[in-house]
N, C-alpha and C positions, 0 to 999 in steps of 0.2 A: 404338563404346568401352563396350559393357555390361559388359565385364569388371570395370569402376573401379567398378561400384556395390557389390559388396561391399565394396571396401575403403575405399569412403568413409563407407558405412553404420556399415564399424566405428569407422575415425578419427572420425566424427560424433556417436558417442555418448562418445568422450573430449572433444570438443572441446564437448559439450554443459555437461558436468559443471564445464569450465572456466569457460564464458561465464556458468549461473551463477551459480557464485559470483562472476567478477566483478560482477556485475550484483545480487548481492545486498544492495552497500552500497548502491547508487542505489534501490533498493527495498524499505523496510527492513519496509513491514508483512505479508509474505510468513510470518514465523516467526511473527506474532501472531494470523494467518489458517490452521488448521490445514487441508487437500484432507481434503475427504470424501465420496465416490462415491454418488453415487445412478443406480437404474435408474431410465428413462424419459425426456419430452420436456420436461418440467417441474419445477419445483425450489419450493418453496415458504417465502415472505417474510413475514416478521411487520411490519404497518404501521401506522400510523397514519391511520385516517378520520375525517376531521371533516363537520363539515353548515351550510353559511350559508344566506342568504337567495336564494341562486341555486341552492341543490341541493345533493348530494354530492358530491363530489369530493376526491381527496388531493393536497397542498401538498406544494411542494418545500423551503418555508423556516421553517415554522413558524407556531403560530397567531398569527392578523394581525387587525384590526379588521374585526367582527360576525364573526367566525368563533368558535364556542362551543366547548368541550372536546370531544374526541374518545376514540374507544377503540381499543385494539389490537384487529388481526383479522389474518388471514393470506391472501395474494393468493396464485395460484402463477402464476408466471413464466417465460416461455423467457430460458432462462441469456444471458449475454452471449457472441459466439461468435468469435472471431480465429486465421483460418488464412493468415498468410503466407506465402510462398513465393518461392524465389529459383529461377533458371538457371541454371545452372551452362554456364559457355563451353565451346567447343573448346580454347582454351587451357589451361584446368583440369583438365579432362578430359584431356589429353595429359602434364599434370603425373602426375596421378594413377597413370596410366598406368604412366609412369617409372618410378615409387616404388613400384609394384604388381612390377617385375621387378627393380630392383635392391635392395626391403627387407630381405633375408637376408641379404646383404653388408656385410661390418662396414667402415669406416675412413670418413675426414673426408666422401669426397663422399657415401656413405649418408647420415652423421648430418645434413650439409647440406640434402639434399634433403629428408630427415624432417621439420627443421625447419619449411622453407619450403611442407611439405605441410602440416602440423599450422595454423599460422599460417595457412594462405588460408580451410583448413574454419572455424578457430575464428573471424576475422574474418566470414564470409560469415557463418556462423549467430548472431553477434551482433546482425548488423545484419537479419537475416531473423524474429530472436524479440524486438529490442526495439518493435516497435510492439506485438506482442502483449501483452509482460510492464508495457508501458507503460497500457493500456486494462485489463486487472485490475489493476493497481496503483491508477487512479485509483477505478475501482468499490471496491475495501477503502477507498479512503480517505473516498468519496463516504458508507459504512456510518459509520465513525465520527461523518462529518460532519453526519447524518440524513438524506439521501437519494439515492436514484439514479434512474438509468430503465434501465427493460424494457419487454420486449415482455406484454402482460398482456390476454391474450383476442383476439390479433391485433393491439391498439393501442400504441404507442408511448407509455407512461405514467409519470409522474413518481411514486414509492414514497418515503413519509415515516416515516424508522423510527423516528417517536416518542420520542427521545430526550431527557429532563427539561432544564429549562436552569436554571442558576445565577444565583443573582440578580446583577444589575449591578454592579459598584464604584460608590462613592460618589465619586470624581473619575474619570478616564479615566486610563490606563497612560502616555500619553505625558504627562504631566502630572508634571515630575519632583518634585511634592510628594505623587502616588499615595500610597496604603498600602498596597501588592502584599505586603508579607508578612504585614499584617494580612486582604486579599481573598483570600490562599492558603486562610490558618487554616480565613476564615470558609466558603468555599468546601469542603474537604473536609468540617467538620461538616455543612454543607447536604448535600452528596451522600450522605452518611448516614444524614441522615433520610430521603432521598428511595431508597435503595436499600435499605430494611426492615434497619438498623444493619450495612451492609458497606460499612470503607472503602476509598478508591483506593487505588489503589497504581500508578498511571502516569499519565502525562499524554502527549499526543501535540501538539506543539507545530510551528509553522513555527519552525526556527534565527532565522532573523532578529530574531524575538522579543527574545531574549538583547539584541543591542545597543541594539533601539529601546527597550524597556521598563527590564530589569534593570540593565544597567551606567551608565544614568544618575540612576536613582533614589535619591534622598537617604533616604528609610527603610532600603532594603534593603541600602544603603553605610552607613549607621549601625547598623542591627543587626548585621554580621558585627564593625567594629570595638569595638562596645558590649559585645556579649554575644559573645566569640569562642567560650567553652566552649558556650552553648546554640547556637549557629551550627552548630559542630563535634556538636553530640548530633545535631540535624536534616540534617545533610550537607555543609550550607553550609559549604562550605570557602572563604576569600579569601584574597587580593583577586580581587575579579571576573574580571581578565584571565586569571586562573590553572584556574575555574572552566569555559573554555569554550573551544573550540579558536578560531580566526580566522574560521571559517562559524557560530558560534552552535551549534554541538552540544553540549551540557551533558558534562561528564567522569563526575562522579558523583552519584548520585541525591541530591534537594534536596526537603530536610519531607516525606523521609520517601514519598518519590516518584519514579520510574524516569522520567525525560524523556527523550521518545522523539521525536527530530528528523523530521519532511516536509518536503524542501524543497518551496516553494512554484512558482515558475517551472517549466517544462518546455514543451521542444517540442512539439507535439499538432497533426495534420495541417496541417506544416509554417510551423506559426505557435507564437507562446509563448502558454501557457495556465497558468491560475494554479489548481495543484494544493492548496494548502493554503493559506488565508486567514489573514494574520500577528494580524489582532486574537483568531483562534480557537485556544483550548485545550481541548480533548477529555480530561477527567480519566476516568480507567475501570480497573476490578475486576477483575483480570484473573486472580488469583493466590491469592482469599483462600479458597476453597476448591478440593475436587476437582470441582469443574461446567464445562464449556467453556461461555465468552460468545459468543467469535467464530468463523465456520467459513466454508471458501472453499469452495460445496457445489458439485458437478460434476452433469452428466450422462454415462453413457455412454454414446457411440454409437461409428459406425464410425470418426471422427477421432479419438477419446478414449477406447482401449480401457482404459487404467489409470487411477487417480485421480489420476495427476502431468500433466503436459505432457506430447505424444506427438512427437516426430521421424521422419519417414520421408523416405526417398530411394529416388526411381524416376524411371522413365520413361515416357512418351509421347508418343502421334502426333500429335494436334491440340490444342494445337501441339507440334510434334514437339521434343523434347529432353528433358536428364534432371533433375529438380527436385528438391531440397530443399523439406521443407514442416516448419514449426510451427504445433501447434495445438492451441490451447487454449479453455475455456469456464467459465462460470462465473454465481453470483449470490453475493454477498454478504451472510452472514444473521447476525444478533444475538438470540444464542437463550435472551439472559434482558436483560427489561425492566428499566431501571434504572442498568444496571450503565454504562451511558456519559454522560456527561452535560456538555453543553456551558456553557461560560463566555466572554463574551464581552468582552474588556479595552478596546474602543473603543466603548461605545454610544453 
């Protein structure tokens, strides 16, 4: 059925765009980490190295007891690779061959067959690419949260990006009497102090934070009722049930910041994993000047000849069959220190 390969490859390119468009809502961070291609086998990532009583190491969760403040440096890492593939069945190839024979014919039968072929390819490529895009999106989320695991000099190593932390709230945000509004204002001011005068313009958060913290908070609700003009000036448009959808995705900017929801739980390696902690807010300054802050760096190799993901449909003898493969690789890079800062709502 090799004559079906050209048709399959062509239809797959169309389906790939449909798949990526459909998956974009599931993976919002791709738009904040522009892809950049580099020649070679390794990528440079700026990390934070710290010293302790037991020697020099990199830490996944920031400075801890008996750890001295560290300095930013760069290491060369192997990019994360993901090359899932799917094998097309004989029934699939027969379907493609049938469509190849009648695709120039007009009429309901031809249109129905075309719809069947397109649906089959789109669903298959969605399955093939989902794992890779989950892996890459987890990597981007890790960069904002402060750490990722890469291969460094032949060994797996967790590197810390060295994001500054913001002062913990005086009252945990789970308390209905917490001063959430005051804490956000204080965090903005502190961010500016720690970023050489550049203010934040984005907050990355788990949408569950909306119902967990904001909706029941007395200070936040009174801020809307007692200061409607001031609240609207800062993008706070009440009542709270109109400011976010049922999942906790905020509709409009608030306090001069764009709130970007990053869903927390997802399926990874057959089990539920947590991509983004509910208590963590990542304040970021991404639009204050023309400088790029975040980047999805890629290496160019035989699997990735372009600076984007690669689709390939091919035949092979061992194991014999017709396959489609989605390939991607990369390392998440934070180009300007201090432009991402972390806040813990439940210290």
